[in-house]
C-alpha positions as semicolon CSV with decimal commas, in nm:
position;residue;x (nm);y (nm);z (nm)
1;M;-0,003;-0,026;-0,039
2;R;0,138;0,353;-0,134
3;G;-0,029;0,635;-0,006
4;G;-0,366;0,466;0,089
5;M;-0,410;0,328;-0,250
6;F;-0,280;-0,015;-0,344
7;S;-0,031;-0,064;-0,585
8;P;-0,127;-0,296;-0,908
9;G;0,140;-0,516;-0,805
10;D;-0,055;-0,574;-0,447
11;L;-0,372;-0,598;-0,621
12;A;-0,248;-0,842;-0,882
13;G;-0,115;-1,060;-0,555
14;L;-0,447;-1,071;-0,415
15;L;-0,631;-1,131;-0,713
16;T;-0,386;-1,431;-0,745
17;I;-0,485;-1,557;-0,416
18;I;-0,888;-1,513;-0,474
19;W;-0,793;-1,748;-0,817
20;V;-0,651;-1,996;-0,617
21;L;-0,914;-1,973;-0,365
22;V;-1,195;-1,970;-0,667
23;L;-1,011;-2,275;-0,840
24;R;-1,007;-2,468;-0,556
25;L;-1,387;-2,494;-0,570
26;F;-1,357;-2,691;-0,839
27;R;-1,199;-3,001;-0,686
28;R;-1,547;-3,198;-0,602
29;N;-1,601;-3,194;-0,974
30;I;-1,350;-3,370;-1,230
31;V;-1,479;-3,219;-1,522
32;A;-1,556;-2,861;-1,415
33;L;-1,180;-2,916;-1,242
34;W;-1,021;-3,054;-1,569
35;M;-1,231;-2,750;-1,762
36;V;-1,044;-2,461;-1,527
37;A;-0,747;-2,670;-1,416
38;L;-0,630;-2,722;-1,801
39;P;-0,374;-2,447;-1,851
40;G;-0,182;-2,518;-1,508
41;V;-0,218;-2,925;-1,598
42;I;-0,060;-2,860;-1,945
43;L;0,208;-2,594;-1,745
44;H;0,275;-2,903;-1,487
45;E;0,301;-3,159;-1,777
46;L;0,502;-2,939;-2,014
47;A;0,753;-2,879;-1,736
48;H;0,807;-3,253;-1,691
49;W;0,860;-3,338;-2,061
50;T;1,094;-3,018;-2,097
51;I;1,295;-3,158;-1,821
52;A;1,290;-3,508;-1,965
53;F;1,389;-3,381;-2,303
54;V;1,720;-3,205;-2,154
55;T;1,811;-3,459;-1,926
56;I;1,796;-3,748;-2,175
57;G;1,457;-3,875;-2,016
58;R;1,284;-3,964;-2,355
59;P;0,956;-3,791;-2,261
60;G;0,626;-3,939;-2,488
61;F;0,371;-3,709;-2,628
62;P;0,173;-3,542;-2,357
63;R;-0,138;-3,602;-2,294
64;F;-0,426;-3,385;-2,098
65;L;-0,748;-3,565;-2,061
66;P;-0,846;-3,706;-1,713
67;K;-0,754;-4,054;-1,644
68;R;-0,910;-4,264;-1,347
69;M;-0,523;-4,389;-1,150
70;G;-0,728;-4,606;-0,824
71;N;-0,953;-4,421;-0,659
72;A;-0,769;-4,108;-0,765
73;W;-0,764;-3,889;-1,082
74;A;-0,461;-3,813;-1,323
75;L;-0,558;-3,513;-1,486
76;G;-0,291;-3,498;-1,717
77;R;0,064;-3,723;-1,777
78;V;0,402;-3,744;-1,966
79;P;0,535;-4,128;-2,050
80;I;0,931;-4,127;-1,973
81;H;1,062;-4,386;-2,147
82;H;1,436;-4,343;-2,015
83;P;1,428;-4,250;-1,608
84;R;1,732;-4,288;-1,447
85;W;1,919;-4,197;-1,151
86;Y;2,080;-3,886;-1,276
87;N;1,713;-3,750;-1,415
88;G;1,477;-3,883;-1,214
89;G;1,497;-3,649;-0,943
90;L;1,494;-3,348;-1,181
91;I;1,175;-3,451;-1,396
92;G;1,018;-3,524;-1,066
93;L;1,042;-3,263;-0,906
94;A;1,013;-3,033;-1,271
95;P;0,666;-2,867;-1,148
96;L;0,823;-2,697;-0,902
97;L;0,997;-2,457;-1,164
98;L;0,620;-2,313;-1,145
99;I;0,659;-2,155;-0,813
100;P;0,895;-1,918;-1,021
101;L;0,753;-1,870;-1,357
102;A;0,445;-1,742;-1,124
103;G;0,626;-1,474;-0,925
104;L;0,761;-1,390;-1,312
105;V;0,412;-1,418;-1,504
106;L;0,342;-1,135;-1,214
107;H;0,640;-0,932;-1,244
108;D;0,609;-0,925;-1,592
109;G;0,287;-0,880;-1,667
110;I;0,152;-0,671;-1,447
111;P;0,193;-0,281;-1,560
112;D;0,356;-0,009;-1,313
113;T;0,042;0,175;-1,354
114;F;-0,358;0,178;-1,389
115;H;-0,464;0,243;-1,691
116;W;-0,793;0,094;-1,908
117;G;-0,608;-0,050;-2,188
118;A;-0,438;-0,292;-1,936
119;A;-0,749;-0,327;-1,746
120;W;-0,778;-0,691;-1,899
121;K;-0,409;-0,770;-1,756
122;F;-0,571;-0,794;-1,413
123;A;-0,785;-1,031;-1,474
124;V;-0,541;-1,289;-1,711
125;V;-0,206;-1,226;-1,511
126;P;-0,341;-1,334;-1,197
127;F;-0,524;-1,639;-1,301
128;I;-0,200;-1,776;-1,496
129;A;-0,033;-1,738;-1,195
130;A;-0,290;-1,895;-0,974
131;E;-0,253;-2,195;-1,283
132;C;0,110;-2,182;-1,170
133;L;0,068;-2,213;-0,791
134;L;-0,217;-2,483;-0,765
135;E;0,006;-2,718;-1,025
136;C;0,314;-2,680;-0,890
137;L;0,307;-2,918;-0,608
138;P;0,473;-3,310;-0,748
139;S;0,195;-3,565;-0,739
140;P;0,266;-3,907;-0,597
141;A;0,342;-4,080;-0,949
142;D;0,634;-3,740;-0,963
143;W;0,741;-3,815;-0,620
144;R;0,760;-4,180;-0,702
145;L;1,021;-4,082;-0,963
146;A;1,214;-3,828;-0,792
147;R;1,281;-4,127;-0,535
148;M;1,452;-4,285;-0,832
149;S;1,783;-4,008;-0,803
150;A;1,744;-3,935;-0,412
151;I;2,033;-4,140;-0,270
152;P;2,266;-4,149;-0,562
153;L;2,228;-3,789;-0,580
154;L;2,301;-3,728;-0,176
155;L;2,559;-3,970;-0,198
156;L;2,711;-3,765;-0,493
157;G;2,670;-3,476;-0,333
158;L;2,812;-3,552;-0,008
159;A;3,098;-3,651;-0,165
160;G;3,134;-3,345;-0,354
161;F;3,093;-3,159;-0,030
162;L;3,405;-3,364;0,127
163;W;3,635;-3,331;-0,149
164;W;3,560;-2,941;-0,119
165;K;3,596;-2,937;0,252
166;A;3,940;-3,097;0,172
167;H;4,066;-2,905;-0,098
């Protein structure tokens, strides 16, 4: 707050929180949830796909149609054909990259001053940031994939730390 008025950044942050709360209301109806969460699901799965591609995980074609998996629903998935100890953690935790993306979207998408020509940005930009924040958490399947890398990477990190301390 500056001089008793909200700044554009303050308003965008407040609208992002409101969008997160509104989007969470759809969690009980899978069809409605899928329709409103689709932009975030696409970002979540593209994060997996991109990191898998970069780390030679051989990602398959992403799928964005809901699928029942036991007693839960998967809103999207990316088959990974070459998960290994060196890329599983990065691929599994890739959706965490949506957190800084939400900040970047808010920082660069909201104008510095209020004007009617940019009013649409105060609805769209916080919505995109909210989608990023709602879909940034890895799913249980993502955590299983990430655990594949946990012990080897911890041992490698420990060895690197010990080498650094010795030199």
